[in-house]
C-alpha positions as CSV (number, residue, x, y, z in Angstrom):
1,M,-7.6,-7.1,-22.3
2,T,-4.9,-6.0,-20.0
3,D,-1.4,-7.3,-19.7
4,D,-1.4,-6.8,-15.9
5,P,-1.7,-10.2,-14.1
6,Y,-3.3,-8.8,-11.0
7,P,-5.5,-5.8,-11.8
8,L,-8.0,-4.4,-9.5
9,F,-11.4,-6.2,-9.6
10,P,-14.3,-4.3,-11.1
11,P,-16.2,-1.8,-8.9
12,L,-19.0,-3.4,-6.9
13,E,-21.7,-2.2,-4.6
14,P,-22.3,-3.8,-1.3
15,F,-24.9,-6.6,-0.8
16,N,-25.3,-5.5,2.8
17,S,-24.5,-2.4,4.8
18,G,-25.7,-0.6,7.9
19,H,-24.6,0.9,11.1
20,L,-23.8,-1.1,14.3
21,A,-24.3,0.4,17.8
22,V,-21.0,-0.5,19.5
23,D,-21.9,1.5,22.6
24,G,-24.3,4.2,23.8
25,R,-22.3,6.8,21.7
26,H,-20.8,5.2,18.7
27,R,-22.4,3.6,15.6
28,V,-19.9,1.9,13.2
29,Y,-20.8,1.8,9.4
30,F,-20.0,-1.4,7.9
31,E,-20.6,-3.0,4.5
32,E,-20.2,-6.4,2.9
33,I,-18.9,-6.9,-0.8
34,G,-18.7,-10.1,-2.9
35,K,-20.0,-13.5,-2.3
36,P,-22.3,-13.8,0.8
37,D,-21.2,-17.3,1.6
38,G,-17.6,-16.7,0.5
39,K,-14.3,-16.8,2.5
40,P,-14.5,-13.9,5.0
41,V,-12.0,-11.2,5.0
42,V,-12.1,-7.9,7.1
43,F,-10.4,-4.8,5.7
44,L,-8.9,-2.3,8.2
45,H,-8.3,1.2,6.9
46,G,-5.6,3.4,7.7
47,G,-5.2,6.7,9.6
48,P,-6.1,6.4,12.5
49,G,-9.2,8.3,11.3
50,S,-9.0,7.9,7.4
51,G,-12.2,6.3,7.1
52,G,-13.1,3.9,4.3
53,S,-13.5,4.4,0.5
54,V,-14.8,2.4,-2.4
55,E,-11.5,1.6,-4.0
56,P,-10.3,-1.1,-1.3
57,R,-13.3,-3.1,-2.3
58,R,-11.5,-4.0,-5.4
59,F,-8.8,-6.0,-3.8
60,F,-10.9,-9.0,-3.1
61,D,-12.4,-11.4,-5.9
62,P,-16.1,-11.1,-5.6
63,G,-16.8,-14.6,-6.8
64,F,-14.8,-16.0,-3.9
65,Y,-14.6,-13.6,-0.9
66,R,-17.1,-12.2,1.5
67,A,-15.2,-8.8,2.2
68,V,-16.2,-6.7,5.2
69,L,-15.3,-3.2,5.3
70,F,-16.0,-0.6,8.1
71,D,-15.4,2.9,9.2
72,Q,-13.6,2.9,12.6
73,R,-15.1,5.1,15.4
74,G,-15.2,8.8,14.6
75,C,-14.5,8.7,10.8
76,G,-15.9,8.0,7.5
77,R,-19.6,7.2,7.9
78,S,-19.6,6.1,11.4
79,T,-21.2,8.5,13.9
80,P,-20.5,10.8,15.6
81,T,-18.0,12.3,13.1
82,A,-14.5,13.4,14.3
83,D,-15.4,12.2,17.8
84,I,-12.6,11.2,20.2
85,T,-14.5,10.2,23.2
86,D,-14.2,6.8,24.0
87,N,-11.9,6.4,21.0
88,T,-8.8,4.3,21.6
89,T,-7.2,1.2,20.1
90,Q,-8.7,-1.1,22.6
91,H,-12.2,0.2,21.7
92,L,-11.5,-0.5,18.0
93,I,-10.4,-4.1,18.7
94,A,-13.7,-4.5,20.6
95,D,-15.6,-3.0,17.7
96,I,-14.1,-5.5,15.3
97,E,-15.1,-8.4,17.6
98,R,-18.7,-6.9,17.9
99,L,-18.8,-6.7,14.1
100,R,-17.6,-10.2,13.6
101,R,-20.3,-11.6,16.0
102,H,-22.9,-9.5,14.5
103,L,-22.3,-10.8,11.1
104,G,-22.0,-14.3,12.2
105,I,-18.5,-15.0,11.1
106,E,-16.3,-17.5,13.0
107,R,-13.0,-16.7,11.5
108,W,-11.7,-14.4,8.8
109,I,-8.6,-13.2,7.0
110,V,-7.4,-9.6,8.5
111,F,-6.1,-7.4,5.8
112,G,-4.9,-3.8,6.6
113,G,-2.3,-1.2,5.5
114,S,-0.6,1.6,7.3
115,W,-2.4,2.2,10.7
116,G,-4.6,-0.8,9.4
117,S,-1.5,-2.9,9.7
118,T,-1.0,-1.8,13.3
119,L,-4.6,-2.4,14.1
120,S,-4.5,-5.7,12.3
121,L,-1.4,-6.8,14.5
122,A,-3.2,-5.7,17.7
123,Y,-6.4,-7.3,17.0
124,A,-4.6,-10.7,16.0
125,E,-2.6,-10.6,19.2
126,A,-5.8,-10.0,21.2
127,H,-8.0,-12.7,19.3
128,P,-5.7,-15.0,17.4
129,E,-8.2,-17.7,17.4
130,R,-10.3,-15.6,15.1
131,C,-7.7,-14.9,12.5
132,L,-7.3,-17.2,9.3
133,A,-4.3,-15.1,8.0
134,L,-3.1,-11.8,7.9
135,V,-2.1,-9.7,4.9
136,I,-0.6,-6.3,6.1
137,R,0.8,-3.6,4.1
138,G,2.9,-0.3,4.9
139,I,3.9,-1.5,8.4
140,W,3.7,0.9,11.4
141,L,4.5,-0.3,14.7
142,A,3.1,2.8,16.6
143,R,6.3,3.3,18.7
144,P,7.8,6.7,19.7
145,Q,10.6,6.2,17.2
146,D,8.1,5.4,14.5
147,L,6.3,8.7,15.3
148,H,9.5,10.7,15.5
149,W,10.1,9.8,11.9
150,W,6.8,11.5,10.9
151,F,7.9,14.9,12.5
152,H,11.7,14.9,12.2
153,S,12.8,12.5,9.3
154,M,10.2,13.0,6.7
155,P,11.0,16.7,6.6
156,K,14.5,15.8,5.4
157,I,13.1,14.2,2.3
158,F,10.1,16.5,1.8
159,P,11.3,19.9,3.1
160,D,9.3,21.7,0.7
161,V,6.1,20.0,2.0
162,Y,7.1,20.2,5.7
163,R,7.8,23.9,5.5
164,P,4.2,25.1,5.2
165,F,3.3,22.4,7.8
166,A,5.5,23.9,10.4
167,A,5.0,27.5,9.4
168,F,1.2,27.1,10.1
169,I,2.2,27.0,13.8
170,P,3.6,30.0,15.6
171,E,7.2,29.9,16.1
172,A,7.0,29.7,19.9
173,E,5.2,26.5,19.6
174,R,7.2,24.6,17.1
175,G,9.3,22.7,19.6
176,D,6.5,20.3,19.8
177,L,4.4,20.3,16.6
178,L,2.3,17.4,17.5
179,K,1.1,19.0,20.7
180,A,0.5,22.3,18.9
181,Y,-1.6,20.6,16.2
182,H,-3.5,18.6,18.8
183,R,-4.6,21.7,20.7
184,R,-6.1,23.2,17.5
185,L,-7.5,20.1,16.2
186,I,-9.5,19.4,19.4
187,D,-10.6,23.0,19.8
188,P,-14.4,23.2,19.3
189,D,-14.3,26.4,17.2
190,P,-14.4,25.5,13.4
191,A,-12.2,28.7,12.6
192,V,-9.5,27.1,14.6
193,H,-9.7,23.3,14.0
194,L,-10.8,23.2,10.2
195,P,-7.6,25.0,8.9
196,A,-5.3,23.1,11.0
197,A,-7.1,19.9,9.7
198,S,-6.5,20.8,6.2
199,V,-2.8,21.6,6.6
200,W,-2.2,18.4,8.5
201,K,-3.9,16.4,5.8
202,T,-1.9,18.1,3.0
203,Y,1.4,17.3,4.8
204,E,0.5,13.5,5.2
205,T,-1.1,12.9,1.7
206,S,1.7,14.7,-0.1
207,C,4.3,12.3,1.3
208,A,2.3,9.1,0.6
209,T,3.1,8.4,-3.1
210,L,6.3,7.8,-5.0
211,L,5.3,10.3,-7.7
212,P,3.2,13.5,-6.8
213,E,-0.4,13.3,-7.0
214,P,-2.3,16.2,-8.9
215,D,-2.7,19.1,-6.6
216,A,-6.0,18.6,-4.7
217,P,-8.1,21.6,-3.6
218,K,-7.8,22.6,-0.1
219,D,-10.2,20.6,1.9
220,A,-12.0,22.0,5.1
221,S,-14.6,19.2,5.3
222,L,-15.5,17.0,8.2
223,K,-13.8,14.0,6.5
224,T,-10.5,15.9,6.7
225,L,-11.3,17.0,10.3
226,S,-12.0,13.5,11.3
227,M,-8.8,12.1,9.8
228,S,-6.6,14.8,11.4
229,R,-8.2,15.2,14.8
230,V,-8.5,11.3,15.4
231,E,-5.0,10.8,14.1
232,A,-3.5,13.5,16.3
233,H,-5.6,12.2,19.2
234,Y,-4.0,8.7,18.9
235,F,-0.5,10.1,18.2
236,V,-0.4,12.3,21.4
237,N,-1.5,9.1,23.3
238,D,1.2,6.7,21.8
239,C,-1.7,5.1,20.0
240,F,-2.7,3.5,23.4
241,F,0.0,1.0,23.4
242,E,2.4,-0.1,26.0
243,P,6.1,0.3,24.9
244,N,7.0,-2.2,22.0
245,Q,3.7,-4.0,22.6
246,L,3.2,-5.3,19.1
247,L,6.6,-6.9,18.8
248,R,6.6,-8.1,22.4
249,N,3.4,-10.0,21.7
250,L,4.3,-11.6,18.4
251,H,4.4,-15.0,20.1
252,R,0.7,-15.1,20.2
253,I,0.3,-14.9,16.4
254,R,3.5,-16.5,15.2
255,K,1.7,-19.6,13.8
256,I,-0.8,-17.6,11.9
257,P,0.0,-17.2,8.2
258,C,1.1,-13.8,7.5
259,T,2.2,-11.8,4.4
260,I,4.0,-8.5,4.8
261,V,4.0,-6.1,1.8
262,H,5.9,-2.8,1.9
263,G,6.8,-0.3,-0.6
264,R,10.6,0.3,-1.0
265,Y,10.3,4.1,-0.9
266,D,7.6,4.4,1.6
267,M,8.2,7.7,3.2
268,I,5.3,7.7,5.7
269,C,6.2,4.2,7.2
270,P,9.9,3.6,6.3
271,V,10.6,0.0,5.1
272,S,13.0,-0.4,8.0
273,I,9.8,-1.0,10.2
274,A,8.6,-3.8,8.0
275,D,12.0,-5.2,8.0
276,E,12.2,-5.2,11.8
277,L,8.9,-6.9,11.9
278,A,9.9,-9.5,9.5
279,Q,13.2,-10.2,11.3
280,A,11.3,-10.8,14.5
281,W,8.7,-12.9,12.6
282,P,10.6,-15.2,10.2
283,E,7.6,-17.4,9.7
284,A,5.9,-14.5,7.8
285,E,6.5,-13.8,4.1
286,F,8.0,-10.5,3.3
287,H,7.8,-8.7,0.0
288,I,9.5,-5.3,-0.7
289,T,7.7,-3.8,-3.6
290,Q,10.1,-1.8,-6.0
291,A,9.3,1.6,-7.4
292,S,6.6,2.0,-4.6
293,G,5.8,4.5,-1.8
294,H,3.3,4.2,0.9
295,S,0.1,3.8,-1.1
296,A,-1.6,0.5,-1.6
297,F,-2.7,1.4,-5.1
298,E,0.8,2.0,-6.5
299,P,1.1,-0.8,-9.3
300,N,3.7,-3.2,-7.8
301,T,2.2,-3.1,-4.2
302,R,-1.3,-3.5,-5.6
303,R,-0.3,-6.4,-7.6
304,R,1.5,-8.1,-4.8
305,L,-1.6,-7.6,-2.5
306,I,-4.0,-9.1,-5.0
307,E,-1.6,-11.9,-5.8
308,T,-1.5,-12.7,-2.1
309,M,-5.2,-12.8,-1.8
310,E,-5.5,-15.1,-4.8
311,R,-2.8,-17.4,-3.5
312,L,-4.8,-17.6,0.0
313,K,-7.8,-19.1,-1.8
314,S,-6.1,-22.5,-1.6
315,L,-4.4,-22.0,1.8
316,V,-7.1,-21.0,4.1
């Protein structure tokens, strides 16, 4: 027995999975977990470009929810891997709708964290009639000031982590690290893009949790490349948003039930971003989880997310 009132649900295998051809180039991997006739919920992973994993399956009671998880274009088990052609926020929103129709779902709960919170808001604002509720964590609004934090403020808290990230780029190019990394990550030569991808990923993941994770081996895999290349592609293009788009269009989703969860010590997406969203959307519930960083799996954040999904059973 556990004293934790909201533990992760046991690991579970999909009851359905496959690849959906969303255009002539991209095939998106998807899977369904839990109860085939349960309340639908779609999980939107972070990044952009991180791809899915098995752990998020465990946020959803398999006896109640029909959870849909998928890998966004260019990452995870979607193909082609690390591909940024025809890969924009607008393409991702259209893919979510194609997947919903493919699975015969009328409306669903939208659950996303980090970049997944950004995409959740963008999808809901484009298709509010398809959203039963939003559960968003680690809020990121994809504005220039939010990206500025990543390159100019995070280093003040993680100078030891930032130092090798900056040092990887020749001094003459360090005035714009994003563009310098982007050039390397889109270079077709693996000898150029793989080392850059590994350093980029190390910088991001090292800042994601309140307490440091065990040192991971340096990773030069395609998964690391897809995460880093797709993310830099989105960042250098302002994530394909108009200025302040997500806050400006909140009126479209104001009546949709929303729970915002954010770690007090999130250093990837500072809590001030979530607070700004909550102030602009007073109808939403806003929970700051103590002793928590960016990760959805830090205990207080994980408990709040699962508690929210349990509460939604009787509300939607």
